[in-house]
C-alpha positions as CSV (number, residue, x, y, z in Angstrom):
1,X,-65.1,4.2,78.9
2,X,-61.9,5.9,78.8
3,X,-59.7,2.8,79.7
4,X,-61.9,0.8,77.0
5,X,-61.1,3.2,74.5
6,X,-57.8,3.1,75.3
7,X,-57.3,-0.8,75.0
8,X,-58.9,-0.5,71.8
9,X,-56.5,1.5,70.6
10,X,-53.4,-0.6,71.6
11,X,-55.1,-3.6,70.4
12,X,-55.3,-2.6,67.0
13,X,-51.6,-0.6,66.9
14,X,-50.7,-4.5,67.6
15,X,-53.0,-5.8,65.3
16,X,-51.6,-3.1,62.8
17,X,-47.8,-3.2,63.4
18,X,-47.8,-7.4,63.1
19,X,-49.6,-7.1,59.7
20,X,-46.7,-4.7,58.6
21,X,-44.2,-7.2,60.2
22,X,-45.3,-10.0,58.3
23,X,-45.6,-7.6,54.8
24,X,-41.7,-6.3,55.7
25,X,-40.6,-9.9,56.0
26,X,-42.5,-11.1,53.1
27,X,-41.4,-8.6,50.7
28,X,-37.3,-9.0,52.2
29,X,-37.6,-13.1,51.3
30,X,-39.0,-12.1,48.0
31,X,-36.4,-9.8,47.3
32,X,-33.6,-12.3,48.2
33,X,-35.1,-15.0,46.4
34,X,-35.3,-13.2,43.2
35,X,-31.7,-11.9,43.8
36,X,-30.4,-15.7,44.1
37,X,-32.3,-16.4,41.1
38,X,-31.3,-14.1,39.2
39,X,-27.0,-15.1,40.7
40,X,-27.9,-18.7,39.9
41,X,-29.3,-17.6,36.0
42,X,-26.3,-15.6,35.6
43,X,-24.1,-18.1,36.4
44,X,-26.1,-20.7,34.4
45,X,-25.9,-18.4,31.8
46,X,-22.2,-17.8,31.7
47,X,-22.1,-22.1,32.1
48,X,-24.1,-23.0,29.7
49,X,-23.1,-21.1,26.5
50,X,-19.4,-21.3,27.2
51,X,-19.3,-24.5,25.3
52,X,-21.7,-23.1,22.4
53,X,-19.5,-19.8,22.2
54,X,-16.0,-21.8,21.3
55,X,-17.3,-22.5,17.7
56,X,-18.2,-19.3,17.0
57,X,-14.9,-17.9,18.0
58,X,-13.5,-19.8,16.1
59,X,-15.0,-19.3,13.0
60,X,-14.8,-15.4,13.5
61,X,-11.1,-16.1,14.5
62,X,-10.7,-18.3,10.5
63,X,-12.1,-15.0,8.9
64,X,-10.0,-13.0,10.8
65,X,-7.2,-14.9,9.7
66,X,-8.3,-15.0,6.1
67,X,-8.8,-11.4,5.5
68,X,-5.3,-11.0,6.8
69,X,-3.6,-13.1,4.4
70,X,-6.1,-11.9,1.8
71,X,-4.9,-8.3,2.8
72,X,-1.3,-8.1,2.8
73,X,-1.2,-10.1,-0.1
74,X,-3.9,-7.9,-2.4
75,X,-0.9,-4.7,-1.2
76,X,1.8,-7.0,-2.2
77,X,0.4,-7.2,-5.8
78,X,-1.0,-3.9,-6.2
79,X,2.6,-1.9,-5.2
80,X,1.3,-1.3,-1.5
81,X,-2.4,-0.1,-2.1
82,X,-5.6,-1.8,-1.8
83,X,-8.5,0.3,-3.5
84,X,-11.6,2.1,-2.0
85,X,-13.6,-0.6,-3.7
86,X,-12.0,-3.9,-2.5
87,X,-11.7,-2.1,1.1
88,X,-9.0,-0.4,1.5
89,X,-8.2,3.6,1.0
90,X,-7.4,4.5,-2.3
91,X,-9.6,6.0,-4.6
92,X,-10.3,3.5,-7.4
93,X,-9.4,4.5,-10.8
94,X,-11.2,4.2,-14.2
95,X,-9.6,2.0,-16.9
96,X,-8.5,4.5,-18.8
97,X,-6.2,5.5,-16.3
98,X,-3.7,3.1,-17.2
99,X,-0.2,4.3,-17.9
100,X,-1.4,7.3,-15.7
101,X,-1.5,6.0,-12.1
102,X,-1.5,1.9,-12.6
103,X,-0.8,-1.0,-14.9
104,X,-2.8,-3.7,-15.3
105,X,-1.4,-7.3,-14.5
106,X,-2.7,-10.5,-13.3
107,X,-6.0,-9.2,-13.1
108,X,-5.1,-6.3,-10.3
109,X,-4.1,-2.2,-11.2
110,X,-0.5,-2.1,-9.7
111,X,0.2,1.5,-8.8
112,X,3.3,3.2,-9.3
113,X,6.0,3.3,-7.1
114,X,8.3,5.2,-9.7
115,X,7.2,8.2,-11.6
116,X,8.9,10.5,-13.8
117,X,10.8,13.5,-12.4
118,X,8.6,16.5,-12.2
119,X,8.9,20.3,-11.2
120,X,12.6,19.9,-10.6
121,X,14.3,22.4,-8.8
122,X,17.7,23.9,-10.6
123,X,20.6,22.4,-11.5
124,X,17.8,20.1,-12.1
125,X,15.1,20.0,-14.6
126,X,12.3,17.7,-15.7
127,X,11.9,19.1,-18.8
128,X,13.6,17.9,-22.5
129,X,16.2,18.9,-23.6
130,X,18.0,19.9,-20.1
131,X,16.7,17.2,-19.0
132,X,18.0,15.8,-16.1
133,X,20.6,19.4,-16.4
134,X,21.8,21.1,-18.9
135,X,25.3,19.6,-19.4
136,X,25.1,15.8,-17.9
137,X,27.0,13.8,-17.0
138,X,29.3,16.8,-15.8
139,X,28.9,19.2,-13.4
140,X,29.4,22.2,-15.8
141,X,29.7,22.5,-19.4
142,X,33.1,23.2,-18.7
143,X,34.1,20.1,-16.2
144,X,34.8,16.6,-17.6
145,X,33.8,15.4,-14.2
146,X,31.1,12.8,-14.6
147,X,28.4,12.6,-12.0
148,X,25.3,10.1,-12.3
149,X,23.3,11.2,-9.3
150,X,20.6,13.7,-9.5
151,X,16.7,14.0,-10.0
152,X,15.7,10.8,-12.0
153,X,12.6,10.3,-11.2
154,X,9.9,10.3,-7.7
155,X,9.1,7.7,-5.1
156,X,5.6,6.9,-4.9
157,X,5.8,4.1,-2.7
158,X,3.5,4.2,0.5
159,X,4.3,4.8,4.0
160,X,4.5,1.9,5.8
161,X,2.9,3.0,9.4
162,X,-0.1,5.7,9.7
163,X,2.2,8.3,11.4
164,X,3.9,8.5,8.1
165,X,1.2,9.8,6.0
166,X,-2.1,8.7,4.4
167,X,-2.6,5.4,2.7
168,X,0.3,3.5,4.7
169,X,0.0,0.1,4.4
170,X,-0.7,-0.1,8.4
171,X,-3.9,1.6,7.9
172,X,-4.9,-0.1,4.6
173,X,-4.4,-3.6,6.0
174,X,-7.0,-2.5,9.1
175,X,-9.2,-0.7,6.6
176,X,-9.4,-3.8,4.7
177,X,-9.9,-6.6,7.4
178,X,-13.0,-4.0,8.8
179,X,-15.0,-3.6,5.6
180,X,-14.9,-7.4,4.6
181,X,-15.8,-8.9,8.1
182,X,-19.5,-8.6,7.4
183,X,-19.3,-10.0,4.4
184,X,-16.6,-13.3,5.5
185,X,-18.6,-13.7,8.9
186,X,-21.4,-15.3,8.0
187,X,-23.3,-16.7,10.8
188,X,-26.2,-18.7,9.0
189,X,-25.1,-21.9,10.1
190,X,-25.4,-21.1,13.8
191,X,-28.9,-19.4,13.5
192,X,-30.0,-22.4,11.9
193,X,-29.2,-23.8,15.3
194,X,-31.6,-21.6,17.2
195,X,-28.5,-19.2,17.7
196,X,-28.9,-15.5,17.6
197,X,-25.6,-14.0,16.6
198,X,-25.6,-10.5,16.2
199,X,-21.8,-8.5,14.9
200,X,-21.2,-4.3,15.6
201,X,-18.7,-2.2,13.3
202,X,-15.1,-4.1,13.7
203,X,-12.1,-2.4,14.2
204,X,-8.5,-3.4,13.3
205,X,-5.3,-2.3,14.0
206,X,-2.1,-4.2,12.8
207,X,1.6,-4.1,14.2
208,X,4.3,-4.7,11.5
209,X,6.8,-6.2,13.1
210,X,10.6,-7.0,12.0
211,X,9.6,-10.9,11.1
212,X,5.9,-10.6,11.8
213,X,2.7,-9.2,11.4
214,X,0.4,-9.0,14.1
215,X,-3.4,-7.9,14.0
216,X,-5.4,-7.3,16.4
217,X,-9.0,-7.2,15.9
218,X,-12.2,-5.9,18.3
219,X,-15.1,-7.7,16.9
220,X,-18.0,-7.1,19.0
221,X,-19.9,-10.5,18.8
222,X,-23.4,-11.1,21.3
223,X,-25.3,-15.0,21.2
224,X,-28.4,-15.5,22.0
225,X,-30.1,-19.0,23.1
226,X,-33.5,-17.9,22.4
227,X,-35.2,-20.5,24.0
228,X,-33.1,-20.2,27.4
229,X,-32.5,-16.4,27.1
230,X,-29.3,-17.2,27.6
231,X,-26.4,-14.3,26.1
232,X,-22.8,-13.8,25.9
233,X,-21.0,-11.3,24.5
234,X,-16.8,-12.1,22.8
235,X,-14.8,-9.3,21.2
236,X,-10.9,-9.4,21.4
237,X,-9.5,-11.5,18.3
238,X,-6.0,-11.3,16.9
239,X,-4.0,-13.4,14.5
240,X,-0.2,-13.6,13.6
241,X,1.6,-13.7,10.0
242,X,4.7,-15.1,9.7
243,X,5.4,-12.5,7.1
244,X,8.5,-10.3,7.2
245,X,7.0,-7.5,5.9
246,X,9.0,-4.6,7.1
247,X,12.1,-5.7,5.8
248,X,10.8,-6.5,2.5
249,X,9.2,-2.5,2.4
250,X,12.5,-1.3,3.4
251,X,14.0,-3.4,0.6
252,X,11.5,-2.2,-1.9
253,X,12.1,1.5,-0.6
254,X,15.8,1.4,-0.9
255,X,15.3,-0.1,-4.3
256,X,12.9,3.3,-5.6
257,X,15.4,5.6,-3.9
258,X,18.3,4.2,-5.6
259,X,16.5,4.6,-8.8
260,X,15.2,7.8,-8.6
261,X,18.1,9.5,-7.5
262,X,21.0,7.3,-9.8
263,X,20.6,7.1,-13.5
264,X,23.1,3.8,-13.8
265,X,22.2,1.8,-10.6
266,X,20.2,-0.9,-12.4
267,X,17.5,-1.8,-9.9
268,X,17.2,-5.7,-11.9
269,X,21.1,-6.4,-11.1
270,X,21.3,-9.7,-9.2
271,X,23.7,-7.8,-7.0
272,X,20.8,-6.0,-5.3
273,X,19.6,-9.6,-3.2
274,X,20.2,-10.0,0.1
275,X,19.1,-12.1,3.2
276,X,16.4,-14.3,1.0
277,X,15.0,-11.2,-0.9
278,X,15.3,-10.8,-4.3
279,X,14.2,-8.8,-7.2
280,X,13.2,-9.3,-11.3
281,X,12.3,-7.3,-13.8
282,X,8.9,-7.7,-15.7
283,X,10.1,-5.1,-18.7
284,X,7.4,-3.2,-20.9
285,X,4.9,-4.8,-19.5
286,X,2.6,-1.8,-20.3
287,X,4.1,0.4,-23.1
288,X,7.7,1.2,-21.7
289,X,6.4,0.1,-18.1
290,X,8.1,-1.9,-16.1
291,X,7.0,-4.2,-13.1
292,X,9.3,-5.1,-10.1
293,X,8.6,-7.8,-8.6
294,X,10.7,-8.5,-4.8
295,X,10.3,-12.0,-3.8
296,X,11.0,-12.6,-0.3
297,X,11.6,-16.8,0.1
298,X,11.3,-16.8,3.8
299,X,7.8,-15.4,4.1
300,X,5.1,-17.7,3.0
301,X,1.2,-16.6,2.9
302,X,-0.9,-19.6,2.3
303,X,2.6,-21.8,1.3
304,X,3.5,-19.5,-1.1
305,X,6.7,-17.3,-0.7
306,X,5.6,-13.4,-0.5
307,X,5.8,-10.6,-3.3
308,X,6.0,-7.5,-3.4
309,X,4.9,-5.8,-7.3
310,X,5.3,-2.5,-8.1
311,X,5.0,-0.7,-12.0
312,X,7.9,1.9,-12.9
313,X,6.6,4.1,-15.5
314,X,9.1,4.8,-18.1
315,X,11.3,7.3,-18.1
316,X,13.4,9.5,-21.1
317,X,17.1,8.3,-21.8
318,X,19.8,10.8,-21.2
319,X,21.8,12.1,-23.9
320,X,25.5,13.3,-22.8
321,X,26.2,16.6,-23.3
322,X,27.7,17.5,-26.7
323,X,30.1,20.2,-25.9
324,X,31.0,21.7,-29.1
325,X,27.8,22.8,-30.6
326,X,28.4,25.5,-33.1
327,X,30.7,24.9,-36.4
328,X,32.3,26.5,-39.2
329,X,32.1,24.7,-42.3
330,X,33.0,26.2,-46.3
331,X,30.1,26.1,-48.6
332,X,29.1,23.4,-50.6
333,X,31.1,20.9,-47.5
334,X,29.5,17.9,-47.9
335,X,29.1,17.3,-43.6
336,X,28.9,13.8,-42.6
337,X,28.8,12.2,-38.9
338,X,32.3,12.1,-38.2
339,X,32.5,16.3,-39.1
340,X,29.6,17.4,-37.3
341,X,30.5,15.4,-33.9
342,X,33.9,15.8,-35.1
343,X,34.9,12.7,-33.7
344,X,33.4,12.4,-30.8
345,X,31.0,9.2,-29.3
346,X,27.4,9.7,-28.6
347,X,26.5,8.3,-25.5
348,X,23.7,8.3,-23.3
349,X,22.2,6.9,-20.1
350,X,18.9,5.2,-19.4
351,X,17.2,5.2,-15.8
352,X,14.8,2.2,-17.0
353,X,18.0,0.4,-18.2
354,X,15.9,0.5,-21.7
355,X,17.6,0.0,-25.2
356,X,18.2,2.8,-26.9
357,X,19.1,4.6,-30.1
358,X,21.1,7.8,-32.0
359,X,19.2,10.0,-34.9
360,X,20.5,13.0,-36.5
361,X,18.0,14.3,-38.7
362,X,18.4,15.9,-41.3
363,X,19.9,12.9,-42.3
364,X,23.6,12.8,-43.0
365,X,25.6,13.6,-45.3
366,X,24.7,17.2,-46.0
367,X,26.1,19.5,-48.3
368,X,26.0,22.6,-47.1
369,X,24.4,24.9,-49.2
370,X,22.8,27.3,-47.0
371,X,23.8,29.7,-44.8
372,X,23.2,28.1,-41.6
373,X,22.3,24.1,-40.7
374,X,20.5,23.1,-37.3
375,X,21.4,19.5,-37.1
376,X,19.1,17.6,-33.9
377,X,21.2,14.9,-32.4
378,X,18.6,12.4,-30.4
379,X,18.8,9.4,-28.3
380,X,15.7,7.5,-27.9
381,X,14.6,4.3,-25.9
382,X,11.0,4.1,-28.6
383,X,8.9,6.4,-26.5
384,X,10.7,8.8,-24.9
385,X,13.9,10.4,-26.1
386,X,16.9,13.7,-25.1
387,X,18.4,15.7,-27.9
388,X,20.2,18.5,-28.7
389,X,21.0,21.0,-31.1
390,X,24.3,21.6,-33.4
391,X,24.3,24.6,-35.7
392,X,26.9,24.2,-38.8
393,X,27.4,28.1,-40.0
394,X,28.7,28.6,-43.6
395,X,31.7,30.4,-44.3
């Protein structure tokens, strides 16, 4: 009886073992088959979508190229700045801010790169009549040495690279492209063909070289075929502009720096031109404020020479110091200009190369019938003026 039970148990174990063996073998077969199918499907996805992604890649690349050109053209026309509403980093100004922060020209707001002097430290002064310093152009009231370098304005040209400060040209190019890519990359024509395309936020960087500008963008795009469930992803894009932006920038910056430190510097002089870079001045574009246009004939954007345009706010002319300002004449003496100035020739310099006129008030000739008369000798460019006072005593 025990022998029969033992045989039954052995038979049962053999059956169970056989069943387990068959089950395990079947599972391994299914697993191997699934991996093989997935691998084949993956290969099919890559091979099947490689050709389909090329038109989409080319479309996105054209958008990047267009936006890169739009960015440099826009900042070039606006004094190196792109406003927030345009996709840049500089705050937008209201229309009433014209003459304070920008000049309106060719439908854009051209920022000032040159502003009048302010908060000048001694010996300089930004306030009339001590501007630019009390004894200008002489070093001191007793000196005859003429000096024309000093503090005649403030540079507001943006930094070139992001490491040099906010609102840099480098940062603004990237910001403009990132902000406008979604509006440019309209994939609806592809989606009508049964392709689903999604794009994640774009991240762009600009490398401003000595002779070109390279734009690198990460544009994460996922392309899916609804019918086959195939998909592909593309991301890295690059475009190169034949634009000497670094050379243009430093040429313009040199102009600005010379203009704010040397009152006799003529920013529009042909002598400033070099290496296919030239400069011209559009006088009185807004009131007495000027536009400065730097052109690079070697940098072509859409077939046209690149221009960097910035505004220069009007600054007061500077009256040469009149050394003798207290005079004595007898009663009822009729004072003429030659008496008042003692044959001194009125002279002045204007930092914006504006024409200027001299006036003396009260008007001459003047009869000395009071104990003292104060005459105001003034130079004006029609908008701003500088003056000095001469006191005449009756003796």
